[in-house]
PDB file as gemmi writes it, atoms N, CA and C in Angstrom:
CRYST1    1.000    1.000    1.000  90.00  90.00  90.00 P 1                      
ATOM      1  N   UNK A   1       3.127  -8.616  -1.553  1.00  0.00           N  
ATOM      2  CA  UNK A   1       3.010  -7.594  -0.541  1.00  0.00           C  
ATOM      3  C   UNK A   1       3.862  -8.015   0.658  1.00  0.00           C  
ATOM      4  N   UNK A   2       4.552  -7.071   1.208  1.00  0.00           N  
ATOM      5  CA  UNK A   2       5.369  -7.352   2.386  1.00  0.00           C  
ATOM      6  C   UNK A   2       4.492  -7.482   3.619  1.00  0.00           C  
ATOM      7  N   UNK A   3       4.889  -8.393   4.501  1.00  0.00           N  
ATOM      8  CA  UNK A   3       4.107  -8.585   5.715  1.00  0.00           C  
ATOM      9  C   UNK A   3       4.227  -7.370   6.635  1.00  0.00           C  
ATOM     10  N   UNK A   4       5.412  -6.789   6.678  1.00  0.00           N  
ATOM     11  CA  UNK A   4       5.617  -5.603   7.525  1.00  0.00           C  
ATOM     12  C   UNK A   4       5.508  -4.374   6.629  1.00  0.00           C  
ATOM     13  N   UNK A   5       4.272  -3.991   6.339  1.00  0.00           N  
ATOM     14  CA  UNK A   5       4.004  -2.796   5.544  1.00  0.00           C  
ATOM     15  C   UNK A   5       2.830  -2.051   6.174  1.00  0.00           C  
ATOM     16  N   UNK A   6       2.690  -0.821   5.809  1.00  0.00           N  
ATOM     17  CA  UNK A   6       1.643   0.014   6.399  1.00  0.00           C  
ATOM     18  C   UNK A   6       0.238  -0.546   6.179  1.00  0.00           C  
ATOM     19  N   UNK A   7      -0.126  -0.998   4.954  1.00  0.00           N  
ATOM     20  CA  UNK A   7      -1.479  -1.528   4.793  1.00  0.00           C  
ATOM     21  C   UNK A   7      -1.757  -2.756   5.657  1.00  0.00           C  
ATOM     22  N   UNK A   8      -0.772  -3.630   5.797  1.00  0.00           N  
ATOM     23  CA  UNK A   8      -0.982  -4.852   6.578  1.00  0.00           C  
ATOM     24  C   UNK A   8      -1.075  -4.524   8.071  1.00  0.00           C  
ATOM     25  N   UNK A   9      -0.105  -3.801   8.591  1.00  0.00           N  
ATOM     26  CA  UNK A   9      -0.114  -3.487  10.029  1.00  0.00           C  
ATOM     27  C   UNK A   9      -1.290  -2.582  10.402  1.00  0.00           C  
ATOM     28  N   UNK A  10      -1.604  -1.624   9.534  1.00  0.00           N  
ATOM     29  CA  UNK A  10      -2.741  -0.743   9.802  1.00  0.00           C  
ATOM     30  C   UNK A  10      -4.068  -1.464   9.719  1.00  0.00           C  
ATOM     31  N   UNK A  11      -4.214  -2.351   8.734  1.00  0.00           N  
ATOM     32  CA  UNK A  11      -5.448  -3.129   8.621  1.00  0.00           C  
ATOM     33  C   UNK A  11      -5.652  -4.037   9.816  1.00  0.00           C  
ATOM     34  N   UNK A  12      -4.570  -4.667  10.265  1.00  0.00           N  
ATOM     35  CA  UNK A  12      -4.678  -5.521  11.451  1.00  0.00           C  
ATOM     36  C   UNK A  12      -5.005  -4.696  12.694  1.00  0.00           C  
ATOM     37  N   UNK A  13      -4.457  -3.504  12.783  1.00  0.00           N  
ATOM     38  CA  UNK A  13      -4.772  -2.637  13.928  1.00  0.00           C  
ATOM     39  C   UNK A  13      -6.241  -2.222  13.906  1.00  0.00           C  
ATOM     40  N   UNK A  14      -6.794  -1.977  12.722  1.00  0.00           N  
ATOM     41  CA  UNK A  14      -8.212  -1.623  12.634  1.00  0.00           C  
ATOM     42  C   UNK A  14      -9.105  -2.798  13.030  1.00  0.00           C  
ATOM     43  N   UNK A  15      -8.734  -3.989  12.589  1.00  0.00           N  
ATOM     44  CA  UNK A  15      -9.548  -5.172  12.901  1.00  0.00           C  
ATOM     45  C   UNK A  15      -9.519  -5.468  14.399  1.00  0.00           C  
ATOM     46  N   UNK A  16      -8.367  -5.311  15.011  1.00  0.00           N  
ATOM     47  CA  UNK A  16      -8.230  -5.657  16.436  1.00  0.00           C  
ATOM     48  C   UNK A  16      -8.270  -4.437  17.340  1.00  0.00           C  
ATOM     49  N   UNK A  17      -8.752  -3.317  16.855  1.00  0.00           N  
ATOM     50  CA  UNK A  17      -8.740  -2.080  17.637  1.00  0.00           C  
ATOM     51  C   UNK A  17      -9.428  -2.199  19.003  1.00  0.00           C  
ATOM     52  N   UNK A  18     -10.605  -2.810  19.100  1.00  0.00           N  
ATOM     53  CA  UNK A  18     -11.222  -2.896  20.428  1.00  0.00           C  
ATOM     54  C   UNK A  18     -10.373  -3.696  21.428  1.00  0.00           C  
ATOM     55  N   UNK A  19      -9.817  -4.806  20.968  1.00  0.00           N  
ATOM     56  CA  UNK A  19      -9.002  -5.606  21.872  1.00  0.00           C  
ATOM     57  C   UNK A  19      -7.686  -4.896  22.202  1.00  0.00           C  
ATOM     58  N   UNK A  20      -7.093  -4.219  21.223  1.00  0.00           N  
ATOM     59  CA  UNK A  20      -5.876  -3.458  21.513  1.00  0.00           C  
ATOM     60  C   UNK A  20      -6.150  -2.364  22.542  1.00  0.00           C  
ATOM     61  N   UNK A  21      -7.294  -1.710  22.414  1.00  0.00           N  
ATOM     62  CA  UNK A  21      -7.652  -0.656  23.359  1.00  0.00           C  
ATOM     63  C   UNK A  21      -7.792  -1.235  24.771  1.00  0.00           C  
ATOM     64  N   UNK A  22      -8.482  -2.351  24.861  1.00  0.00           N  
ATOM     65  CA  UNK A  22      -8.689  -2.962  26.175  1.00  0.00           C  
ATOM     66  C   UNK A  22      -7.396  -3.507  26.759  1.00  0.00           C  
ATOM     67  N   UNK A  23      -6.503  -3.962  25.928  1.00  0.00           N  
ATOM     68  CA  UNK A  23      -5.266  -4.539  26.431  1.00  0.00           C  
ATOM     69  C   UNK A  23      -4.187  -3.517  26.716  1.00  0.00           C  
ATOM     70  N   UNK A  24      -4.110  -2.482  25.900  1.00  0.00           N  
ATOM     71  CA  UNK A  24      -3.025  -1.512  26.043  1.00  0.00           C  
ATOM     72  C   UNK A  24      -3.409  -0.267  26.830  1.00  0.00           C  
ATOM     73  N   UNK A  25      -4.654   0.170  26.722  1.00  0.00           N  
ATOM     74  CA  UNK A  25      -5.040   1.438  27.342  1.00  0.00           C  
ATOM     75  C   UNK A  25      -5.748   1.223  28.676  1.00  0.00           C  
ATOM     76  N   UNK A  26      -6.823   0.449  28.651  1.00  0.00           N  
ATOM     77  CA  UNK A  26      -7.613   0.317  29.879  1.00  0.00           C  
ATOM     78  C   UNK A  26      -7.109  -0.792  30.789  1.00  0.00           C  
ATOM     79  N   UNK A  27      -6.385  -1.754  30.250  1.00  0.00           N  
ATOM     80  CA  UNK A  27      -5.856  -2.847  31.062  1.00  0.00           C  
ATOM     81  C   UNK A  27      -6.883  -3.901  31.432  1.00  0.00           C  
ATOM     82  N   UNK A  28      -8.024  -3.928  30.735  1.00  0.00           N  
ATOM     83  CA  UNK A  28      -9.075  -4.912  31.033  1.00  0.00           C  
ATOM     84  C   UNK A  28      -8.696  -6.312  30.563  1.00  0.00           C  
ATOM     85  N   UNK A  29      -7.808  -6.422  29.600  1.00  0.00           N  
ATOM     86  CA  UNK A  29      -7.373  -7.717  29.086  1.00  0.00           C  
ATOM     87  C   UNK A  29      -5.870  -7.851  29.303  1.00  0.00           C  
ATOM     88  N   UNK A  30      -5.411  -9.091  29.470  1.00  0.00           N  
ATOM     89  CA  UNK A  30      -3.967  -9.303  29.594  1.00  0.00           C  
ATOM     90  C   UNK A  30      -3.245  -8.928  28.289  1.00  0.00           C  
ATOM     91  N   UNK A  31      -2.025  -8.444  28.416  1.00  0.00           N  
ATOM     92  CA  UNK A  31      -1.288  -7.954  27.260  1.00  0.00           C  
ATOM     93  C   UNK A  31      -0.871  -9.079  26.306  1.00  0.00           C  
ATOM     94  N   UNK A  32      -0.465 -10.215  26.830  1.00  0.00           N  
ATOM     95  CA  UNK A  32       0.034 -11.303  25.981  1.00  0.00           C  
ATOM     96  C   UNK A  32      -1.018 -11.816  24.998  1.00  0.00           C  
ATOM     97  N   UNK A  33      -2.247 -12.163  25.436  1.00  0.00           N  
ATOM     98  CA  UNK A  33      -3.249 -12.606  24.446  1.00  0.00           C  
ATOM     99  C   UNK A  33      -3.629 -11.506  23.453  1.00  0.00           C  
ATOM    100  N   UNK A  34      -3.573 -10.263  23.895  1.00  0.00           N  
ATOM    101  CA  UNK A  34      -3.882  -9.148  23.003  1.00  0.00           C  
ATOM    102  C   UNK A  34      -2.876  -9.093  21.860  1.00  0.00           C  
ATOM    103  N   UNK A  35      -1.599  -9.184  22.182  1.00  0.00           N  
ATOM    104  CA  UNK A  35      -0.569  -9.123  21.150  1.00  0.00           C  
ATOM    105  C   UNK A  35      -0.559 -10.385  20.286  1.00  0.00           C  
ATOM    106  N   UNK A  36      -0.866 -11.535  20.888  1.00  0.00           N  
ATOM    107  CA  UNK A  36      -0.952 -12.762  20.104  1.00  0.00           C  
ATOM    108  C   UNK A  36      -2.062 -12.664  19.070  1.00  0.00           C  
ATOM    109  N   UNK A  37      -3.205 -12.151  19.480  1.00  0.00           N  
ATOM    110  CA  UNK A  37      -4.316 -12.011  18.536  1.00  0.00           C  
ATOM    111  C   UNK A  37      -3.962 -11.008  17.440  1.00  0.00           C  
ATOM    112  N   UNK A  38      -3.288  -9.922  17.804  1.00  0.00           N  
ATOM    113  CA  UNK A  38      -2.877  -8.940  16.799  1.00  0.00           C  
ATOM    114  C   UNK A  38      -1.953  -9.595  15.769  1.00  0.00           C  
ATOM    115  N   UNK A  39      -0.992 -10.404  16.212  1.00  0.00           N  
ATOM    116  CA  UNK A  39      -0.074 -11.053  15.277  1.00  0.00           C  
ATOM    117  C   UNK A  39      -0.788 -12.062  14.387  1.00  0.00           C  
ATOM    118  N   UNK A  40      -1.780 -12.764  14.933  1.00  0.00           N  
ATOM    119  CA  UNK A  40      -2.559 -13.686  14.101  1.00  0.00           C  
ATOM    120  C   UNK A  40      -3.351 -12.920  13.046  1.00  0.00           C  
ATOM    121  N   UNK A  41      -3.893 -11.787  13.418  1.00  0.00           N  
ATOM    122  CA  UNK A  41      -4.654 -10.981  12.458  1.00  0.00           C  
ATOM    123  C   UNK A  41      -3.718 -10.373  11.417  1.00  0.00           C  
ATOM    124  N   UNK A  42      -2.484 -10.028  11.805  1.00  0.00           N  
ATOM    125  CA  UNK A  42      -1.510  -9.532  10.830  1.00  0.00           C  
ATOM    126  C   UNK A  42      -1.297 -10.564   9.733  1.00  0.00           C  
ATOM    127  N   UNK A  43      -1.142 -11.825  10.115  1.00  0.00           N  
ATOM    128  CA  UNK A  43      -0.951 -12.886   9.122  1.00  0.00           C  
ATOM    129  C   UNK A  43      -2.189 -13.006   8.236  1.00  0.00           C  
ATOM    130  N   UNK A  44      -3.374 -12.952   8.822  1.00  0.00           N  
ATOM    131  CA  UNK A  44      -4.605 -13.050   8.040  1.00  0.00           C  
ATOM    132  C   UNK A  44      -4.774 -11.887   7.071  1.00  0.00           C  
ATOM    133  N   UNK A  45      -4.508 -10.678   7.529  1.00  0.00           N  
ATOM    134  CA  UNK A  45      -4.626  -9.508   6.655  1.00  0.00           C  
ATOM    135  C   UNK A  45      -3.586  -9.579   5.542  1.00  0.00           C  
ATOM    136  N   UNK A  46      -2.380 -10.030   5.876  1.00  0.00           N  
ATOM    137  CA  UNK A  46      -1.336 -10.168   4.856  1.00  0.00           C  
ATOM    138  C   UNK A  46      -1.773 -11.165   3.785  1.00  0.00           C  
ATOM    139  N   UNK A  47      -2.324 -12.306   4.206  1.00  0.00           N  
ATOM    140  CA  UNK A  47      -2.795 -13.296   3.230  1.00  0.00           C  
ATOM    141  C   UNK A  47      -3.913 -12.727   2.358  1.00  0.00           C  
ATOM    142  N   UNK A  48      -4.852 -12.045   2.976  1.00  0.00           N  
ATOM    143  CA  UNK A  48      -5.976 -11.484   2.223  1.00  0.00           C  
ATOM    144  C   UNK A  48      -5.494 -10.439   1.212  1.00  0.00           C  
ATOM    145  N   UNK A  49      -4.612  -9.546   1.631  1.00  0.00           N  
ATOM    146  CA  UNK A  49      -4.121  -8.522   0.714  1.00  0.00           C  
ATOM    147  C   UNK A  49      -3.224  -9.118  -0.365  1.00  0.00           C  
ATOM    148  N   UNK A  50      -2.497 -10.183  -0.042  1.00  0.00           N  
ATOM    149  CA  UNK A  50      -1.664 -10.842  -1.059  1.00  0.00           C  
ATOM    150  C   UNK A  50      -2.523 -11.511  -2.115  1.00  0.00           C  
ATOM    151  N   UNK A  51      -3.602 -12.155  -1.694  1.00  0.00           N  
ATOM    152  CA  UNK A  51      -4.518 -12.776  -2.655  1.00  0.00           C  
ATOM    153  C   UNK A  51      -5.185 -11.704  -3.512  1.00  0.00           C  
ATOM    154  N   UNK A  52      -5.598 -10.612  -2.895  1.00  0.00           N  
ATOM    155  CA  UNK A  52      -6.204  -9.516  -3.645  1.00  0.00           C  
ATOM    156  C   UNK A  52      -5.225  -8.939  -4.658  1.00  0.00           C  
ATOM    157  N   UNK A  53      -3.977  -8.761  -4.242  1.00  0.00           N  
ATOM    158  CA  UNK A  53      -2.964  -8.247  -5.160  1.00  0.00           C  
ATOM    159  C   UNK A  53      -2.711  -9.228  -6.306  1.00  0.00           C  
ATOM    160  N   UNK A  54      -2.759 -10.527  -6.009  1.00  0.00           N  
ATOM    161  CA  UNK A  54      -2.552 -11.536  -7.045  1.00  0.00           C  
ATOM    162  C   UNK A  54      -3.708 -11.513  -8.055  1.00  0.00           C  
ATOM    163  N   UNK A  55      -4.923 -11.285  -7.581  1.00  0.00           N  
ATOM    164  CA  UNK A  55      -6.080 -11.254  -8.473  1.00  0.00           C  
ATOM    165  C   UNK A  55      -6.135  -9.970  -9.296  1.00  0.00           C  
ATOM    166  N   UNK A  56      -5.843  -8.845  -8.654  1.00  0.00           N  
ATOM    167  CA  UNK A  56      -5.967  -7.548  -9.309  1.00  0.00           C  
ATOM    168  C   UNK A  56      -4.685  -7.183 -10.044  1.00  0.00           C  
ATOM    169  N   UNK A  57      -3.558  -7.498  -9.467  1.00  0.00           N  
ATOM    170  CA  UNK A  57      -2.265  -7.128 -10.035  1.00  0.00           C  
ATOM    171  C   UNK A  57      -1.633  -6.039  -9.195  1.00  0.00           C  
ATOM    172  N   UNK A  58      -0.346  -5.981  -9.253  1.00  0.00           N  
ATOM    173  CA  UNK A  58       0.387  -4.971  -8.489  1.00  0.00           C  
ATOM    174  C   UNK A  58       0.197  -3.598  -9.120  1.00  0.00           C  
ATOM    175  N   UNK A  59       0.353  -2.575  -8.324  1.00  0.00           N  
ATOM    176  CA  UNK A  59       0.259  -1.214  -8.836  1.00  0.00           C  
ATOM    177  C   UNK A  59       1.418  -0.962  -9.795  1.00  0.00           C  
ATOM    178  N   UNK A  60       1.179  -0.229 -10.885  1.00  0.00           N  
ATOM    179  CA  UNK A  60       2.273   0.041 -11.822  1.00  0.00           C  
ATOM    180  C   UNK A  60       3.339   0.910 -11.166  1.00  0.00           C  
ATOM    181  N   UNK A  61       4.565   0.616 -11.493  1.00  0.00           N  
ATOM    182  CA  UNK A  61       5.695   1.368 -10.938  1.00  0.00           C  
ATOM    183  C   UNK A  61       6.308   2.217 -12.051  1.00  0.00           C  
ATOM    184  N   UNK A  62       6.649   3.438 -11.716  1.00  0.00           N  
ATOM    185  CA  UNK A  62       7.285   4.341 -12.664  1.00  0.00           C  
ATOM    186  C   UNK A  62       8.734   4.498 -12.236  1.00  0.00           C  
ATOM    187  N   UNK A  63       9.641   4.244 -13.161  1.00  0.00           N  
ATOM    188  CA  UNK A  63      11.053   4.398 -12.820  1.00  0.00           C  
ATOM    189  C   UNK A  63      11.412   5.876 -12.800  1.00  0.00           C  
ATOM    190  N   UNK A  64      12.408   6.210 -12.027  1.00  0.00           N  
ATOM    191  CA  UNK A  64      12.804   7.611 -11.875  1.00  0.00           C  
ATOM    192  C   UNK A  64      13.591   8.137 -13.065  1.00  0.00           C  
ATOM    193  N   UNK A  65      14.178   7.253 -13.863  1.00  0.00           N  
ATOM    194  CA  UNK A  65      14.971   7.728 -15.000  1.00  0.00           C  
ATOM    195  C   UNK A  65      14.119   8.000 -16.234  1.00  0.00           C  
ATOM    196  N   UNK A  66      12.829   7.702 -16.172  1.00  0.00           N  
ATOM    197  CA  UNK A  66      11.933   7.994 -17.278  1.00  0.00           C  
ATOM    198  C   UNK A  66      11.770   6.839 -18.248  1.00  0.00           C  
ATOM    199  N   UNK A  67      12.646   5.838 -18.194  1.00  0.00           N  
ATOM    200  CA  UNK A  67      12.516   4.695 -19.089  1.00  0.00           C  
ATOM    201  C   UNK A  67      11.471   3.749 -18.526  1.00  0.00           C  
ATOM    202  N   UNK A  68      10.457   3.428 -19.307  1.00  0.00           N  
ATOM    203  CA  UNK A  68       9.389   2.563 -18.830  1.00  0.00           C  
ATOM    204  C   UNK A  68       9.461   1.161 -19.421  1.00  0.00           C  
ATOM    205  N   UNK A  69      10.535   0.848 -20.128  1.00  0.00           N  
ATOM    206  CA  UNK A  69      10.723  -0.509 -20.610  1.00  0.00           C  
ATOM    207  C   UNK A  69      10.128  -0.789 -21.975  1.00  0.00           C  
ATOM    208  N   UNK A  70       9.407   0.170 -22.558  1.00  0.00           N  
ATOM    209  CA  UNK A  70       8.821  -0.088 -23.866  1.00  0.00           C  
ATOM    210  C   UNK A  70       9.618   0.555 -24.996  1.00  0.00           C  
ATOM    211  N   UNK A  71      10.779   1.109 -24.676  1.00  0.00           N  
ATOM    212  CA  UNK A  71      11.619   1.722 -25.691  1.00  0.00           C  
ATOM    213  C   UNK A  71      11.201   3.129 -26.045  1.00  0.00           C  
ATOM    214  N   UNK A  72      10.172   3.634 -25.396  1.00  0.00           N  
ATOM    215  CA  UNK A  72       9.684   4.967 -25.708  1.00  0.00           C  
ATOM    216  C   UNK A  72      10.432   6.072 -25.009  1.00  0.00           C  
ATOM    217  N   UNK A  73      11.210   5.752 -23.991  1.00  0.00           N  
ATOM    218  CA  UNK A  73      11.987   6.774 -23.307  1.00  0.00           C  
ATOM    219  C   UNK A  73      11.202   7.573 -22.301  1.00  0.00           C  
ATOM    220  N   UNK A  74      10.069   7.083 -21.865  1.00  0.00           N  
ATOM    221  CA  UNK A  74       9.326   7.773 -20.822  1.00  0.00           C  
ATOM    222  C   UNK A  74       8.309   8.747 -21.392  1.00  0.00           C  
ATOM    223  N   UNK A  75       7.829   9.638 -20.553  1.00  0.00           N  
ATOM    224  CA  UNK A  75       6.804  10.593 -20.957  1.00  0.00           C  
ATOM    225  C   UNK A  75       7.404  11.641 -21.888  1.00  0.00           C  
ATOM    226  N   UNK A  76       6.631  12.034 -22.865  1.00  0.00           N  
ATOM    227  CA  UNK A  76       7.069  13.058 -23.808  1.00  0.00           C  
ATOM    228  C   UNK A  76       6.058  14.193 -23.800  1.00  0.00           C  
ATOM    229  N   UNK A  77       6.510  15.404 -24.083  1.00  0.00           N  
ATOM    230  CA  UNK A  77       5.560  16.515 -24.136  1.00  0.00           C  
ATOM    231  C   UNK A  77       4.617  16.372 -25.329  1.00  0.00           C  
ATOM    232  N   UNK A  78       3.441  16.946 -25.196  1.00  0.00           N  
ATOM    233  CA  UNK A  78       2.431  16.889 -26.243  1.00  0.00           C  
ATOM    234  C   UNK A  78       2.881  17.738 -27.431  1.00  0.00           C  
ATOM    235  N   UNK A  79       2.871  17.165 -28.632  1.00  0.00           N  
ATOM    236  CA  UNK A  79       3.244  17.882 -29.850  1.00  0.00           C  
ATOM    237  C   UNK A  79       1.960  18.210 -30.591  1.00  0.00           C  
ATOM    238  N   UNK A  80       1.559  19.488 -30.556  1.00  0.00           N  
ATOM    239  CA  UNK A  80       0.319  19.875 -31.212  1.00  0.00           C  
ATOM    240  C   UNK A  80       0.569  20.575 -32.544  1.00  0.00           C  
ATOM    241  N   UNK A  81       1.809  20.531 -33.021  1.00  0.00           N  
ATOM    242  CA  UNK A  81       2.087  21.090 -34.321  1.00  0.00           C  
ATOM    243  C   UNK A  81       2.494  22.550 -34.322  1.00  0.00           C  
ATOM    244  N   UNK A  82       2.434  23.215 -33.197  1.00  0.00           N  
ATOM    245  CA  UNK A  82       2.816  24.634 -33.146  1.00  0.00           C  
ATOM    246  C   UNK A  82       4.330  24.749 -33.000  1.00  0.00           C  
ATOM    247  N   UNK A  83       4.909  25.816 -33.460  1.00  0.00           N  
ATOM    248  CA  UNK A  83       6.341  26.022 -33.294  1.00  0.00           C  
ATOM    249  C   UNK A  83       6.683  26.193 -31.815  1.00  0.00           C  
ATOM    250  N   UNK A  84       7.917  25.857 -31.484  1.00  0.00           N  
ATOM    251  CA  UNK A  84       8.369  25.975 -30.112  1.00  0.00           C  
ATOM    252  C   UNK A  84       8.311  27.422 -29.658  1.00  0.00           C  
ATOM    253  N   UNK A  85       7.841  27.653 -28.458  1.00  0.00           N  
ATOM    254  CA  UNK A  85       7.777  29.003 -27.899  1.00  0.00           C  
ATOM    255  C   UNK A  85       6.469  29.714 -28.157  1.00  0.00           C  
ATOM    256  N   UNK A  86       5.609  29.177 -29.009  1.00  0.00           N  
ATOM    257  CA  UNK A  86       4.339  29.858 -29.245  1.00  0.00           C  
ATOM    258  C   UNK A  86       3.403  29.637 -28.071  1.00  0.00           C  
ATOM    259  N   UNK A  87       2.547  30.571 -27.829  1.00  0.00           N  
ATOM    260  CA  UNK A  87       1.619  30.492 -26.704  1.00  0.00           C  
ATOM    261  C   UNK A  87       0.199  30.366 -27.222  1.00  0.00           C  
ATOM    262  N   UNK A  88      -0.678  29.962 -26.330  1.00  0.00           N  
ATOM    263  CA  UNK A  88      -2.087  29.907 -26.689  1.00  0.00           C  
ATOM    264  C   UNK A  88      -2.617  31.323 -26.814  1.00  0.00           C  
ATOM    265  N   UNK A  89      -3.430  31.563 -27.766  1.00  0.00           N  
ATOM    266  CA  UNK A  89      -4.036  32.878 -27.796  1.00  0.00           C  
ATOM    267  C   UNK A  89      -3.798  33.545 -29.028  1.00  0.00           C  
TER     268      UNK A  89                                                      
END                                                                             
């Protein structure tokens, strides 16, 4: 998993949302420690999601040309034995 990806940055933003709010919106906290904590949480979320991906496996990827690597040539239409052009009914 990439460190700069939507799940990592969004997850870190959710975890540090109260501190981000106080540091960026209300000004109750200094900006530097707020951003430092956010970056530390980004690293933690990245590690957690990388370990989860390693345990579960990456999501399957479908190539755009239809070849999926098994020699089958990608998805094929269902052959139910009817002649081409026939309709249900």
